[in-house]
Structure formats: structure tokens, C-alpha cells
N, C-alpha and C positions, 0 to 999 in steps of 0.2 A: 732294119735300122732302128735304133732306139729313139724315143721321143723325150726331150727335156721339157722344162717348163715353157709355156707359150709366152711370147713377148707381149707386154701390155699393149692394148689397143686404145687409141683415142678416138671415140666416136664423134659425130658432128656436134654433139652437145658439149664436148670438151671434157667430160668425165672419163678418167682412165679406168679401163676394165682390168681386173686382176690378171697377172701373167701365169697363174697356175690354178688348179682346181680348188674349189672351196666347198666346205660343208655348208648346209643350208643356214646354220647359225652364223657362220662367217659371212655368207652372202647377205643376210639381213643386216649385219653390222656394217657392211660396206655400202649397202643400198640406202640412199637417202629417201626422204618422203616423196620427193618429186622426181626420183629416178625411174625411168621407164625401162625396166629390164626384167628378164626371166631367168630362172635357174633350171638347167636341164643336165642331169648326170654330172653335176659339179661344175659345169661350164656356165659362164655368164653370157647371156644373149641379149644384146641391146635391142630395144624395140624402136623401129623407125617412127619419126614424128608423124602424127595423124593429120589428115587434111581437115580443112575447116568443115566440110560436109560431114566427115566422120565424127568430128568432135561435137557438132551440133546434134547429130542423131544420138550419140551416146548420152549427151546431157538431157535430151528430150526423154529418152527411155528411162534414165535414172530418176528423173523428176516424176514422170507419170507413174511408174511402177512403185517408186518410193512413197508417194502420196497415198496410192491405193493400199499398199501394204501397211502403212502406218495407221490409216483410218480404219482398216479392218482388223488391225492387231495381229497380222500374220507373220511378222518377222522384220528383217532388215534388208534394205537394198543398198548396195555400194557400187561405186564406179571406179574405173582405173584412175591412177595407179594404186591397186591394192592386191597383195599377194594371196594366192590360193595354193596351199601345199597339199598335193594329193598323197594318199596313203601308199605305203609300201605294197608291192615292189616297184611302184612308179617313182622315179627319182626326178621329180619336177616341181617347180614352183612357178605357176603361171599368173599372168595379170589379165584376167578377162575384162572386156570393156564394161560389162555390167554383170553383177551377180546378186542373187537373192538367197538369203539364209532364213529358213523357216524358224519360227519361235522355238520349236522342239530341238533345234540344233544350234541355238545361239551360244551354247557352251564351247563350240568349236572356234568362236570368234575371239582371237587374241588381239593384243594391242596393235601389232604391226602386220598380222597375217591371219588367214583362215586355216586352221589345222584340220584338214579334211575337205571333202567335196562340198561345194555349194549345192543347193537344191535345184537351182536354175542358173545357167550361164548364157550370156549373150556375147557373141563375137561379131563385130562389124567388119566385113571383109574388105580389104584393100588389095590392089593388084599384087603387091609383094607378099601379102599374107595368105593368099588364096589356097595354095598347096598346104601350108602349115595348118590353117584352120580346118581344112577338110581332111587332112591326113593325120599328122602327129597329134594335134589337139583332139580331134575326133576320137582317136583310139585311146588317148589318155583319159579323157573325160568319161568315156564309156567304161573303161576298166576301173576308173577311180570312183564310179558311183554317182556322177552328176546326173540327177534325175531327169533333167530337161535341158536340151541344148538348142539354142536358136542361132542360125547362121544367116546373117543379113548382108546382102550384097547391093549397096546403093547404085554402083556403076551399072550392074546388069538388071537392076530392079527385080531381084530374086530373093526369096525368103524360104528357108527350109527349117522345119521345126521337128526335132527328134525327141522321143521319149524312151526311157528305159523300159523294156518289157520284163516279164517275170523271170526271164533267163539272163537278165543283165545285158541285153543287146539293144542298141538303138533302133527304133522303128520310126519311119517318117510319118508324121501326122499332118493331115491336110486341113487348110482353112475350110469353112463352110462355103456354100455357093454365093453368099453375100460378101465374101472376102474378109470374114472375121475369123481370127484364130483365138481359141480359148485355152488358157493354160490349165494344167492339172496340178502343178506344184505351187502355183500362186492362185488359190481357188477363186474362181469367178472372174478372174482378170481377162478381159477381152481386148484384142488388138486388131484394129482395122488396117489391113495391109496398105491401103492407099495413103494412110498417114505417113508411112515410112519414106515415100518417094516424093512427097510434096516439097516444093521450093518456093518460099520458105516453109519450114515445118509448121504444123498447126500450133496454135497457142496452147500451152499446157492447161490453162484454166478452161478452155473450151473442151479439151479432151476429157479432163476429169469430170466436167459437168455431164458430158455424154455418157460417161461410165457410171453416172448416178451418184457421184460423191458431193455434188453441189446442187442446190436448189435453183430453180428458175432456168 
């Protein structure tokens, strides 16, 4: 049986999704600055609203990583919603929760999206995104050349850190015995796992001080 154009869908936010497939350029023209959506094989996939805990953790990581990167002159840190278009043959534009682009790759940064892989991507897992983050996105980010992929699951208090090896495959990297994980793509940046699960989260100023960015 043939398939005609899809009927438009009205998500909870009230924005009508297109009823047919779009090119990535058409998707960008449709997608507003505050629209949480992803583009996969021409289809528009609306992203469910994030919980308060999810948003707080995303903002915390964006702030801490951003201050560190800026102070060290390593590149840019951006938070959702911001598009990352992966290279062919991957037909997807994703909105990672947090992404880091090294200074050497800032030419990939366009006005409305990143043309190519980020050096580091953070996805904060929610119950509805667990399979997608560990399945589709894992495969896309690996194939697309995202050098480091963090999967953080606040509900299960679980964190997995993957790095691309010389064969272009993700390998799990473990924190040290003290519960610290050190990034390779954001040089010298260290993350204490216990920070991620605290309620409320640590103060950003306290964390950047512990990372040696402030005196006293």
C-alpha cells in the first residue's frame, strides 16, 4: 500500500509539525529558536519537555563546562536547544543537552546549527529517551565522529562515559577510584560523579573553585 504525505501533528506545545518530509534546510526554516525538535531522515521528531531536574542538571553542566572552556581558551560550550547536523551518510540533526566544540573546530559552528560533530556531547537520560539515547543516538554519534559521549541518568544515578578509539568505536571509560572522571576532549576538565546526583546541585561557583578556576 502506498504512503501519502503524513498528516500534520500538533504536539503539546501547540506548534504544528510538517505533514511531509523536509530537507534539513527546510527543517531549519520551520524550526524556531525555542523549538525542541530533531530531524531524522527528513522527519521532524518533537522532543518531550524536560523535567525540572533534567533542566537543572543541563544548566549546571553547561555553566561549569562553559566557564572552564572559556577560561582555558579551549572552545565553546552550548546547551539545548541547538542543532548538531551529523555528516553523511547520517541523515540526522540532533539537539544534544550539552555540546562542546574545540577551538580547532569552531569553523563548524554556523548561526543556527553545528555543521558536523561536536567534540563532546552530553545527553541527560529521561525514561522516555533511554532507548533512543543508548541506541539510535549512540550509533549516530559513534558513526558521525563525536569524540566523547556522556550518558547521564539522574533517575538511576548512573553515568557512562564513552570515547572514540582509533578504530572509530566507542569504548567505555571509567571514573577513578575517587569518583572523578577526566575528559580527554575538554583537556583537564574533571567531573565528580557525586555532584550530578545532589539535590540541590552544588553551586557553580563552588565547583569552578574546586576545579582551580577561582582563588580562595
